[in-house]
PDB file of N, CA, C and O in Angstrom:
ATOM      1  N   MET A   1       0.828  -1.178   0.000  1.00  0.00           N
ATOM      2  CA  MET A   1       0.000   0.000   0.000  1.00  0.00           C
ATOM      3  C   MET A   1       0.877   1.247   0.000  1.00  0.00           C
ATOM      4  O   MET A   1       1.885   1.312   0.703  1.00  0.00           O
ATOM      5  N   SER A   2       0.483   2.223  -0.788  1.00  0.00           N
ATOM      6  CA  SER A   2       1.260   3.452  -0.891  1.00  0.00           C
ATOM      7  C   SER A   2       0.866   4.423   0.218  1.00  0.00           C
ATOM      8  O   SER A   2      -0.311   4.542   0.560  1.00  0.00           O
ATOM      9  N   ARG A   3       1.837   5.101   0.765  1.00  0.00           N
ATOM     10  CA  ARG A   3       1.575   6.071   1.824  1.00  0.00           C
ATOM     11  C   ARG A   3       1.453   7.483   1.266  1.00  0.00           C
ATOM     12  O   ARG A   3       1.308   8.435   2.033  1.00  0.00           O
ATOM     13  N   THR A   4       1.510   7.637  -0.061  1.00  0.00           N
ATOM     14  CA  THR A   4       1.456   8.956  -0.683  1.00  0.00           C
ATOM     15  C   THR A   4       0.165   9.701  -0.367  1.00  0.00           C
ATOM     16  O   THR A   4       0.245  10.871   0.006  1.00  0.00           O
ATOM     17  N   PRO A   5      -1.026   9.102  -0.492  1.00  0.00           N
ATOM     18  CA  PRO A   5      -2.254   9.845  -0.171  1.00  0.00           C
ATOM     19  C   PRO A   5      -2.292  10.310   1.286  1.00  0.00           C
ATOM     20  O   PRO A   5      -2.750  11.415   1.576  1.00  0.00           O
ATOM     21  N   THR A   6      -1.814   9.472   2.192  1.00  0.00           N
ATOM     22  CA  THR A   6      -1.808   9.836   3.605  1.00  0.00           C
ATOM     23  C   THR A   6      -0.846  10.987   3.848  1.00  0.00           C
ATOM     24  O   THR A   6      -1.172  11.927   4.572  1.00  0.00           O
ATOM     25  N   LEU A   7       0.331  10.919   3.253  1.00  0.00           N
ATOM     26  CA  LEU A   7       1.306  11.993   3.418  1.00  0.00           C
ATOM     27  C   LEU A   7       0.810  13.289   2.790  1.00  0.00           C
ATOM     28  O   LEU A   7       1.004  14.368   3.349  1.00  0.00           O
ATOM     29  N   THR A   8       0.170  13.184   1.627  1.00  0.00           N
ATOM     30  CA  THR A   8      -0.374  14.369   0.959  1.00  0.00           C
ATOM     31  C   THR A   8      -1.450  15.017   1.825  1.00  0.00           C
ATOM     32  O   THR A   8      -1.451  16.236   1.994  1.00  0.00           O
ATOM     33  N   ALA A   9      -2.349  14.236   2.366  1.00  0.00           N
ATOM     34  CA  ALA A   9      -3.405  14.764   3.231  1.00  0.00           C
ATOM     35  C   ALA A   9      -2.814  15.408   4.476  1.00  0.00           C
ATOM     36  O   ALA A   9      -3.266  16.472   4.901  1.00  0.00           O
ATOM     37  N   ALA A  10      -1.812  14.775   5.061  1.00  0.00           N
ATOM     38  CA  ALA A  10      -1.178  15.330   6.253  1.00  0.00           C
ATOM     39  C   ALA A  10      -0.479  16.653   5.932  1.00  0.00           C
ATOM     40  O   ALA A  10      -0.548  17.598   6.718  1.00  0.00           O
ATOM     41  N   LEU A  11       0.185  16.720   4.792  1.00  0.00           N
ATOM     42  CA  LEU A  11       0.869  17.938   4.385  1.00  0.00           C
ATOM     43  C   LEU A  11      -0.116  19.070   4.142  1.00  0.00           C
ATOM     44  O   LEU A  11       0.106  20.192   4.597  1.00  0.00           O
ATOM     45  N   LEU A  12      -1.205  18.785   3.428  1.00  0.00           N
ATOM     46  CA  LEU A  12      -2.221  19.807   3.169  1.00  0.00           C
ATOM     47  C   LEU A  12      -2.859  20.301   4.459  1.00  0.00           C
ATOM     48  O   LEU A  12      -3.086  21.500   4.621  1.00  0.00           O
ATOM     49  N   THR A  13      -3.147  19.392   5.369  1.00  0.00           N
ATOM     50  CA  THR A  13      -3.729  19.784   6.657  1.00  0.00           C
ATOM     51  C   THR A  13      -2.772  20.684   7.427  1.00  0.00           C
ATOM     52  O   THR A  13      -3.181  21.685   8.015  1.00  0.00           O
ATOM     53  N   THR A  14      -1.495  20.315   7.417  1.00  0.00           N
ATOM     54  CA  THR A  14      -0.492  21.120   8.113  1.00  0.00           C
ATOM     55  C   THR A  14      -0.387  22.512   7.496  1.00  0.00           C
ATOM     56  O   THR A  14      -0.320  23.505   8.220  1.00  0.00           O
ATOM     57  N   LEU A  15      -0.371  22.592   6.172  1.00  0.00           N
ATOM     58  CA  LEU A  15      -0.271  23.884   5.504  1.00  0.00           C
ATOM     59  C   LEU A  15      -1.486  24.758   5.786  1.00  0.00           C
ATOM     60  O   LEU A  15      -1.350  25.950   6.062  1.00  0.00           O
ATOM     61  N   LEU A  16      -2.665  24.167   5.716  1.00  0.00           N
ATOM     62  CA  LEU A  16      -3.875  24.937   5.976  1.00  0.00           C
ATOM     63  C   LEU A  16      -3.935  25.429   7.415  1.00  0.00           C
ATOM     64  O   LEU A  16      -4.369  26.551   7.672  1.00  0.00           O
ATOM     65  N   THR A  17      -3.508  24.609   8.336  1.00  0.00           N
ATOM     66  CA  THR A  17      -3.493  24.995   9.739  1.00  0.00           C
ATOM     67  C   THR A  17      -2.451  26.075   9.981  1.00  0.00           C
ATOM     68  O   THR A  17      -2.703  27.019  10.728  1.00  0.00           O
ATOM     69  N   ALA A  18      -1.294  25.951   9.366  1.00  0.00           N
ATOM     70  CA  ALA A  18      -0.226  26.929   9.552  1.00  0.00           C
ATOM     71  C   ALA A  18      -0.593  28.277   8.959  1.00  0.00           C
ATOM     72  O   ALA A  18      -0.183  29.312   9.484  1.00  0.00           O
ATOM     73  N   CYS A  19      -1.354  28.285   7.879  1.00  0.00           N
ATOM     74  CA  CYS A  19      -1.719  29.537   7.223  1.00  0.00           C
ATOM     75  C   CYS A  19      -2.882  30.243   7.906  1.00  0.00           C
ATOM     76  O   CYS A  19      -3.143  31.411   7.619  1.00  0.00           O
ATOM     77  N   ASN A  20      -3.575  29.568   8.793  1.00  0.00           N
ATOM     78  CA  ASN A  20      -4.697  30.160   9.497  1.00  0.00           C
ATOM     79  C   ASN A  20      -4.173  31.161  10.513  1.00  0.00           C
ATOM     80  O   ASN A  20      -3.306  30.833  11.324  1.00  0.00           O
ATOM     81  N   SER A  21      -4.698  32.382  10.469  1.00  0.00           N
ATOM     82  CA  SER A  21      -4.234  33.426  11.381  1.00  0.00           C
ATOM     83  C   SER A  21      -4.743  33.201  12.803  1.00  0.00           C
ATOM     84  O   SER A  21      -4.145  33.693  13.760  1.00  0.00           O
ATOM     85  N   GLY A  22      -5.832  32.468  12.946  1.00  0.00           N
ATOM     86  CA  GLY A  22      -6.384  32.209  14.264  1.00  0.00           C
ATOM     87  C   GLY A  22      -7.205  33.373  14.804  1.00  0.00           C
ATOM     88  O   GLY A  22      -7.779  33.279  15.888  1.00  0.00           O
ATOM     89  N   GLY A  23      -7.260  34.450  14.063  1.00  0.00           N
ATOM     90  CA  GLY A  23      -8.008  35.629  14.484  1.00  0.00           C
ATOM     91  C   GLY A  23      -9.343  35.694  13.792  1.00  0.00           C
ATOM     92  O   GLY A  23     -10.193  34.817  13.947  1.00  0.00           O
ATOM     93  N   ASP A  24      -9.512  36.744  13.030  1.00  0.00           N
ATOM     94  CA  ASP A  24     -10.757  36.985  12.306  1.00  0.00           C
ATOM     95  C   ASP A  24     -10.992  35.880  11.284  1.00  0.00           C
ATOM     96  O   ASP A  24     -10.153  35.657  10.411  1.00  0.00           O
ATOM     97  N   GLU A  25     -12.108  35.198  11.380  1.00  0.00           N
ATOM     98  CA  GLU A  25     -12.401  34.075  10.488  1.00  0.00           C
ATOM     99  C   GLU A  25     -13.093  34.521   9.203  1.00  0.00           C
ATOM    100  O   GLU A  25     -13.339  33.693   8.325  1.00  0.00           O
ATOM    101  N   THR A  26     -13.411  35.800   9.072  1.00  0.00           N
ATOM    102  CA  THR A  26     -14.132  36.260   7.886  1.00  0.00           C
ATOM    103  C   THR A  26     -13.226  36.439   6.697  1.00  0.00           C
ATOM    104  O   THR A  26     -13.730  36.563   5.581  1.00  0.00           O
ATOM    105  N   GLY A  27     -11.925  36.461   6.863  1.00  0.00           N
ATOM    106  CA  GLY A  27     -11.005  36.625   5.747  1.00  0.00           C
ATOM    107  C   GLY A  27     -10.746  38.093   5.454  1.00  0.00           C
ATOM    108  O   GLY A  27     -11.058  38.970   6.260  1.00  0.00           O
ATOM    109  N   LEU A  28     -10.171  38.344   4.290  1.00  0.00           N
ATOM    110  CA  LEU A  28      -9.828  39.705   3.905  1.00  0.00           C
ATOM    111  C   LEU A  28     -11.053  40.402   3.344  1.00  0.00           C
ATOM    112  O   LEU A  28     -11.696  39.906   2.418  1.00  0.00           O
ATOM    113  N   THR A  29     -11.366  41.537   3.901  1.00  0.00           N
ATOM    114  CA  THR A  29     -12.444  42.367   3.398  1.00  0.00           C
ATOM    115  C   THR A  29     -11.964  43.799   3.349  1.00  0.00           C
ATOM    116  O   THR A  29     -10.949  44.142   3.955  1.00  0.00           O
ATOM    117  N   SER A  30     -12.685  44.627   2.636  1.00  0.00           N
ATOM    118  CA  SER A  30     -12.266  46.017   2.525  1.00  0.00           C
ATOM    119  C   SER A  30     -12.428  46.767   3.844  1.00  0.00           C
ATOM    120  O   SER A  30     -11.848  47.839   4.009  1.00  0.00           O
ATOM    121  N   THR A  31     -13.206  46.227   4.790  1.00  0.00           N
ATOM    122  CA  THR A  31     -13.376  46.885   6.078  1.00  0.00           C
ATOM    123  C   THR A  31     -12.350  46.438   7.104  1.00  0.00           C
ATOM    124  O   THR A  31     -12.277  47.000   8.196  1.00  0.00           O
ATOM    125  N   ASN A  32     -11.558  45.433   6.761  1.00  0.00           N
ATOM    126  CA  ASN A  32     -10.532  44.925   7.665  1.00  0.00           C
ATOM    127  C   ASN A  32      -9.411  45.947   7.762  1.00  0.00           C
ATOM    128  O   ASN A  32      -8.835  46.324   6.742  1.00  0.00           O
ATOM    129  N   THR A  33      -9.087  46.408   8.978  1.00  0.00           N
ATOM    130  CA  THR A  33      -8.084  47.451   9.145  1.00  0.00           C
ATOM    131  C   THR A  33      -6.680  46.953   8.851  1.00  0.00           C
ATOM    132  O   THR A  33      -5.787  47.768   8.617  1.00  0.00           O
ATOM    133  N   ASN A  34      -6.452  45.657   8.854  1.00  0.00           N
ATOM    134  CA  ASN A  34      -5.141  45.103   8.558  1.00  0.00           C
ATOM    135  C   ASN A  34      -5.046  44.617   7.120  1.00  0.00           C
ATOM    136  O   ASN A  34      -4.161  43.830   6.785  1.00  0.00           O
ATOM    137  N   HIS A  35      -5.927  45.069   6.296  1.00  0.00           N
ATOM    138  CA  HIS A  35      -5.968  44.632   4.905  1.00  0.00           C
ATOM    139  C   HIS A  35      -4.655  45.004   4.221  1.00  0.00           C
ATOM    140  O   HIS A  35      -4.196  46.143   4.305  1.00  0.00           O
ATOM    141  N   VAL A  36      -4.067  44.035   3.552  1.00  0.00           N
ATOM    142  CA  VAL A  36      -2.765  44.226   2.928  1.00  0.00           C
ATOM    143  C   VAL A  36      -2.831  45.290   1.831  1.00  0.00           C
ATOM    144  O   VAL A  36      -1.905  46.087   1.679  1.00  0.00           O
ATOM    145  N   TRP A  37      -3.911  45.299   1.079  1.00  0.00           N
ATOM    146  CA  TRP A  37      -4.033  46.224  -0.036  1.00  0.00           C
ATOM    147  C   TRP A  37      -5.008  47.357   0.276  1.00  0.00           C
ATOM    148  O   TRP A  37      -5.754  47.789  -0.604  1.00  0.00           O
ATOM    149  N   LYS A  38      -5.010  47.832   1.491  1.00  0.00           N
ATOM    150  CA  LYS A  38      -5.971  48.849   1.916  1.00  0.00           C
ATOM    151  C   LYS A  38      -5.878  50.111   1.059  1.00  0.00           C
ATOM    152  O   LYS A  38      -6.902  50.625   0.609  1.00  0.00           O
ATOM    153  N   GLU A  39      -4.681  50.610   0.831  1.00  0.00           N
ATOM    154  CA  GLU A  39      -4.516  51.821   0.033  1.00  0.00           C
ATOM    155  C   GLU A  39      -4.943  51.604  -1.418  1.00  0.00           C
ATOM    156  O   GLU A  39      -5.560  52.481  -2.023  1.00  0.00           O
ATOM    157  N   GLN A  40      -4.620  50.449  -1.970  1.00  0.00           N
ATOM    158  CA  GLN A  40      -5.015  50.156  -3.346  1.00  0.00           C
ATOM    159  C   GLN A  40      -6.530  50.069  -3.465  1.00  0.00           C
ATOM    160  O   GLN A  40      -7.102  50.531  -4.452  1.00  0.00           O
ATOM    161  N   MET A  41      -7.184  49.480  -2.468  1.00  0.00           N
ATOM    162  CA  MET A  41      -8.641  49.385  -2.488  1.00  0.00           C
ATOM    163  C   MET A  41      -9.271  50.774  -2.408  1.00  0.00           C
ATOM    164  O   MET A  41     -10.280  51.040  -3.061  1.00  0.00           O
ATOM    165  N   LYS A  42      -8.676  51.659  -1.607  1.00  0.00           N
ATOM    166  CA  LYS A  42      -9.173  53.042  -1.521  1.00  0.00           C
ATOM    167  C   LYS A  42      -9.067  53.725  -2.879  1.00  0.00           C
ATOM    168  O   LYS A  42      -9.992  54.411  -3.314  1.00  0.00           O
ATOM    169  N   MET A  43      -7.933  53.531  -3.544  1.00  0.00           N
ATOM    170  CA  MET A  43      -7.728  54.168  -4.839  1.00  0.00           C
ATOM    171  C   MET A  43      -8.684  53.602  -5.897  1.00  0.00           C
ATOM    172  O   MET A  43      -9.171  54.345  -6.749  1.00  0.00           O
ATOM    173  N   LEU A  44      -8.952  52.302  -5.849  1.00  0.00           N
ATOM    174  CA  LEU A  44      -9.910  51.716  -6.787  1.00  0.00           C
ATOM    175  C   LEU A  44     -11.311  52.279  -6.558  1.00  0.00           C
ATOM    176  O   LEU A  44     -12.030  52.570  -7.514  1.00  0.00           O
ATOM    177  N   GLU A  45     -11.691  52.430  -5.316  1.00  0.00           N
ATOM    178  CA  GLU A  45     -13.007  52.996  -5.009  1.00  0.00           C
ATOM    179  C   GLU A  45     -13.094  54.443  -5.499  1.00  0.00           C
ATOM    180  O   GLU A  45     -14.112  54.861  -6.052  1.00  0.00           O
ATOM    181  N   LYS A  46     -12.027  55.192  -5.293  1.00  0.00           N
ATOM    182  CA  LYS A  46     -11.999  56.579  -5.755  1.00  0.00           C
ATOM    183  C   LYS A  46     -12.088  56.627  -7.279  1.00  0.00           C
ATOM    184  O   LYS A  46     -12.783  57.480  -7.832  1.00  0.00           O
ATOM    185  N   ALA A  47     -11.392  55.718  -7.960  1.00  0.00           N
ATOM    186  CA  ALA A  47     -11.445  55.656  -9.420  1.00  0.00           C
ATOM    187  C   ALA A  47     -12.857  55.320  -9.901  1.00  0.00           C
ATOM    188  O   ALA A  47     -13.316  55.867 -10.903  1.00  0.00           O
ATOM    189  N   ARG A  48     -13.538  54.436  -9.202  1.00  0.00           N
ATOM    190  CA  ARG A  48     -14.929  54.095  -9.574  1.00  0.00           C
ATOM    191  C   ARG A  48     -15.833  55.315  -9.428  1.00  0.00           C
ATOM    192  O   ARG A  48     -16.707  55.546 -10.264  1.00  0.00           O
ATOM    193  N   GLU A  49     -15.625  56.096  -8.366  1.00  0.00           N
ATOM    194  CA  GLU A  49     -16.428  57.301  -8.164  1.00  0.00           C
ATOM    195  C   GLU A  49     -16.173  58.314  -9.268  1.00  0.00           C
ATOM    196  O   GLU A  49     -17.109  58.933  -9.772  1.00  0.00           O
ATOM    197  N   VAL A  50     -14.907  58.489  -9.647  1.00  0.00           N
ATOM    198  CA  VAL A  50     -14.568  59.418 -10.725  1.00  0.00           C
ATOM    199  C   VAL A  50     -15.175  58.948 -12.040  1.00  0.00           C
ATOM    200  O   VAL A  50     -15.719  59.750 -12.799  1.00  0.00           O
ATOM    201  N   GLU A  51     -15.081  57.639 -12.311  1.00  0.00           N
ATOM    202  CA  GLU A  51     -15.661  57.084 -13.534  1.00  0.00           C
ATOM    203  C   GLU A  51     -17.160  57.344 -13.584  1.00  0.00           C
ATOM    204  O   GLU A  51     -17.699  57.697 -14.633  1.00  0.00           O
ATOM    205  N   LYS A  52     -17.829  57.170 -12.459  1.00  0.00           N
ATOM    206  CA  LYS A  52     -19.273  57.404 -12.401  1.00  0.00           C
ATOM    207  C   LYS A  52     -19.597  58.865 -12.719  1.00  0.00           C
ATOM    208  O   LYS A  52     -20.542  59.153 -13.453  1.00  0.00           O
ATOM    209  N   LYS A  53     -18.806  59.782 -12.159  1.00  0.00           N
ATOM    210  CA  LYS A  53     -19.038  61.212 -12.422  1.00  0.00           C
ATOM    211  C   LYS A  53     -18.792  61.552 -13.886  1.00  0.00           C
ATOM    212  O   LYS A  53     -19.537  62.337 -14.473  1.00  0.00           O
ATOM    213  N   VAL A  54     -17.757  60.971 -14.478  1.00  0.00           N
ATOM    214  CA  VAL A  54     -17.453  61.223 -15.889  1.00  0.00           C
ATOM    215  C   VAL A  54     -18.589  60.715 -16.774  1.00  0.00           C
ATOM    216  O   VAL A  54     -19.002  61.400 -17.709  1.00  0.00           O
ATOM    217  N   LEU A  55     -19.092  59.522 -16.482  1.00  0.00           N
ATOM    218  CA  LEU A  55     -20.197  58.968 -17.271  1.00  0.00           C
ATOM    219  C   LEU A  55     -21.461  59.794 -17.121  1.00  0.00           C
ATOM    220  O   LEU A  55     -22.186  59.999 -18.095  1.00  0.00           O
ATOM    221  N   GLU A  56     -21.736  60.272 -15.907  1.00  0.00           N
ATOM    222  CA  GLU A  56     -22.906  61.114 -15.693  1.00  0.00           C
ATOM    223  C   GLU A  56     -22.779  62.430 -16.461  1.00  0.00           C
ATOM    224  O   GLU A  56     -23.755  62.912 -17.035  1.00  0.00           O
ATOM    225  N   ALA A  57     -21.574  63.010 -16.471  1.00  0.00           N
ATOM    226  CA  ALA A  57     -21.347  64.253 -17.206  1.00  0.00           C
ATOM    227  C   ALA A  57     -21.512  64.030 -18.707  1.00  0.00           C
ATOM    228  O   ALA A  57     -22.068  64.882 -19.400  1.00  0.00           O
ATOM    229  N   ALA A  58     -21.040  62.905 -19.207  1.00  0.00           N
ATOM    230  CA  ALA A  58     -21.182  62.592 -20.634  1.00  0.00           C
ATOM    231  C   ALA A  58     -22.654  62.429 -20.998  1.00  0.00           C
ATOM    232  O   ALA A  58     -23.093  62.899 -22.047  1.00  0.00           O
ATOM    233  N   GLU A  59     -23.410  61.769 -20.140  1.00  0.00           N
ATOM    234  CA  GLU A  59     -24.848  61.614 -20.390  1.00  0.00           C
ATOM    235  C   GLU A  59     -25.546  62.965 -20.395  1.00  0.00           C
ATOM    236  O   GLU A  59     -26.408  63.220 -21.236  1.00  0.00           O
ATOM    237  N   GLN A  60     -25.178  63.826 -19.462  1.00  0.00           N
ATOM    238  CA  GLN A  60     -25.786  65.157 -19.394  1.00  0.00           C
ATOM    239  C   GLN A  60     -25.453  65.961 -20.654  1.00  0.00           C
ATOM    240  O   GLN A  60     -26.322  66.635 -21.206  1.00  0.00           O
ATOM    241  N   ARG A  61     -24.199  65.893 -21.110  1.00  0.00           N
ATOM    242  CA  ARG A  61     -23.812  66.591 -22.339  1.00  0.00           C
ATOM    243  C   ARG A  61     -24.612  66.072 -23.532  1.00  0.00           C
ATOM    244  O   ARG A  61     -25.074  66.851 -24.366  1.00  0.00           O
ATOM    245  N   GLN A  62     -24.769  64.753 -23.605  1.00  0.00           N
ATOM    246  CA  GLN A  62     -25.515  64.167 -24.716  1.00  0.00           C
ATOM    247  C   GLN A  62     -26.977  64.603 -24.682  1.00  0.00           C
ATOM    248  O   GLN A  62     -27.564  64.882 -25.728  1.00  0.00           O
ATOM    249  N   ARG A  63     -27.563  64.662 -23.500  1.00  0.00           N
ATOM    250  CA  ARG A  63     -28.952  65.133 -23.391  1.00  0.00           C
ATOM    251  C   ARG A  63     -29.067  66.584 -23.834  1.00  0.00           C
ATOM    252  O   ARG A  63     -30.029  66.961 -24.502  1.00  0.00           O
ATOM    253  N   THR A  64     -28.088  67.392 -23.460  1.00  0.00           N
ATOM    254  CA  THR A  64     -28.096  68.809 -23.857  1.00  0.00           C
ATOM    255  C   THR A  64     -27.965  68.943 -25.374  1.00  0.00           C
ATOM    256  O   THR A  64     -28.677  69.732 -25.994  1.00  0.00           O
ATOM    257  N   ILE A  65     -27.057  68.173 -25.966  1.00  0.00           N
ATOM    258  CA  ILE A  65     -26.876  68.195 -27.411  1.00  0.00           C
ATOM    259  C   ILE A  65     -28.150  67.754 -28.112  1.00  0.00           C
ATOM    260  O   ILE A  65     -28.573  68.381 -29.083  1.00  0.00           O
ATOM    261  N   ASP A  66     -28.759  66.688 -27.634  1.00  0.00           N
ATOM    262  CA  ASP A  66     -30.000  66.197 -28.221  1.00  0.00           C
ATOM    263  C   ASP A  66     -31.110  67.225 -28.121  1.00  0.00           C
ATOM    264  O   ASP A  66     -31.864  67.421 -29.074  1.00  0.00           O
ATOM    265  N   ARG A  67     -31.218  67.887 -26.972  1.00  0.00           N
ATOM    266  CA  ARG A  67     -32.258  68.888 -26.764  1.00  0.00           C
ATOM    267  C   ARG A  67     -32.053  70.089 -27.695  1.00  0.00           C
ATOM    268  O   ARG A  67     -33.017  70.607 -28.260  1.00  0.00           O
ATOM    269  N   LEU A  68     -30.800  70.534 -27.855  1.00  0.00           N
ATOM    270  CA  LEU A  68     -30.529  71.697 -28.685  1.00  0.00           C
ATOM    271  C   LEU A  68     -30.648  71.396 -30.175  1.00  0.00           C
ATOM    272  O   LEU A  68     -30.886  72.307 -30.968  1.00  0.00           O
ATOM    273  N   SER A  69     -30.488  70.144 -30.568  1.00  0.00           N
ATOM    274  CA  SER A  69     -30.561  69.801 -31.983  1.00  0.00           C
ATOM    275  C   SER A  69     -31.985  69.537 -32.460  1.00  0.00           C
ATOM    276  O   SER A  69     -32.192  69.285 -33.647  1.00  0.00           O
ATOM    277  N   GLU A  70     -32.966  69.587 -31.572  1.00  0.00           N
ATOM    278  CA  GLU A  70     -34.369  69.348 -31.973  1.00  0.00           C
ATOM    279  C   GLU A  70     -34.975  70.527 -32.644  1.00  0.00           C
ATOM    280  O   GLU A  70     -36.140  70.482 -33.037  1.00  0.00           O
TER     281      GLU A  70
END
C-alpha cells in the first residue's frame, strides 16, 4: 500500500493549519483594518467614483446636445 495519499493529506492539513491566522475568520475584506491592499482598495473605489461622475457628465452633455438639436 502506498503512503502517498496519507502523506499528501497530512501535508495539506499542516499547511492549511499553519496559514490560518487564528483571528478573524471572515477573511480579507475592505473593512478589515489590517488589509494588505488597503490603500489600493481606496484608490480603486476613488477611481470608480470618478468614472461614475465622468459617465454622468457625458450623459448630461448628450442630453443637452440632443435637446438643442431638436
